[in-house]
C-alpha positions in Angstrom: 7.2 -2.5 -28.5 7.0 -6.2 -29.1 6.2 -8.9 -26.5 9.9 -9.9 -26.6 10.9 -6.4 -25.6 8.4 -6.4 -22.7 9.7 -9.8 -21.4 13.3 -8.5 -21.5 12.3 -5.8 -19.1 11.2 -8.2 -16.4 14.7 -8.4 -15.1 15.2 -4.6 -15.2 15.2 -3.2 -11.6 14.3 0.2 -12.9 11.4 -0.7 -15.1 8.2 0.8 -13.6 6.1 -2.5 -13.6 4.0 -2.1 -10.5 0.9 -0.1 -10.0 0.4 1.8 -6.7 -2.1 -0.8 -5.5 0.2 -3.7 -6.3 3.2 -1.9 -4.8 1.3 -1.2 -1.6 0.1 -4.8 -1.3 3.7 -6.1 -1.9 5.0 -3.8 0.9 2.1 -4.4 3.3 1.6 -0.7 3.3 -1.1 1.7 2.3 -1.2 3.8 -0.8 -1.1 6.8 1.5 2.3 5.6 2.7 3.6 5.5 -0.9 2.2 9.0 -1.6 3.9 10.3 1.6 7.3 8.9 0.7 6.8 10.4 -2.8 6.0 13.8 -1.2 9.1 13.5 0.9 11.0 12.9 -2.4 12.4 9.5 -1.3 11.1 8.0 -4.6 9.5 9.5 -7.6 7.2 7.0 -9.4 6.9 7.2 -13.1 3.5 7.9 -14.5 1.6 5.8 -17.0 0.0 7.5 -20.1 -3.2 7.7 -18.0 -1.3 9.4 -15.1 -1.2 6.5 -12.8 1.9 5.9 -10.6 4.1 3.1 -11.5 6.9 1.7 -9.3 10.1 -0.2 -10.1 11.6 -3.0 -8.0 14.4 -0.7 -7.0 11.9 1.8 -5.7 10.0 -0.9 -3.8 13.2 -1.9 -2.1 13.8 1.7 -1.1 10.2 2.0 0.1 10.5 -1.3 2.1 13.5 0.1 4.0 11.5 3.3 4.8 8.6 1.2 5.9 10.9 -0.8 8.2 12.1 2.4 9.9 8.6 3.8 10.2 7.4 0.5 11.7 10.2 0.9 14.3 8.7 4.3 15.3 10.8 6.6 13.1 8.8 9.6 11.8 8.3 9.2 8.0 10.3 12.4 7.1 13.2 11.1 9.2 12.9 7.6 7.8 13.1 9.1 4.3 16.2 11.1 5.2 17.9 8.1 6.7 17.3 6.0 3.6 18.6 8.8 1.4 21.8 9.0 3.5 22.2 5.2 3.5 22.0 5.2 -0.3 24.5 8.1 -0.6 26.9 6.3 1.8 26.6 3.1 -0.2 27.3 4.9 -3.5 30.3 6.7 -1.9 31.7 3.4 -0.7 31.3 1.9 -4.1 33.1 4.8 -5.7 35.9 4.6 -3.1 36.4 0.9 -3.8 36.6 1.7 -7.6 39.3 4.3 -6.9 41.2 2.0 -4.6 41.1 -0.8 -7.2 42.3 1.6 -10.0 45.1 2.9 -7.8 46.2 -0.7 -6.9 46.2 -1.6 -10.5 48.2 1.5 -11.4 50.7 0.7 -8.7 51.1 -2.8 -9.8 51.7 -1.7 -13.4 54.4 0.8 -12.5 56.1 -1.7 -10.2 56.5 -4.2 -13.0 
């Protein structure tokens, strides 16, 4: 991989660029919190060649939402489930919007 390839990944939300320590610092959380949400299968960090956890920006956004819920008093397992359901709902709404758009386009094409 060249330096140019690496710089191109800086905009990639799924690129595992952050170590566990850096991710915890960015979230204002502990490394134990990150391990706990990993055990709850909210996020699955990638592993470096040395076996160290690496997190992407997308995973950090998910973790931040879980942290917000935990800070409000929600148990960690429940917070993880809520975040998963929120993510599933968002995806379903996106798919429905695509279907609606395709149906509207089809209706306009047949009406012409």
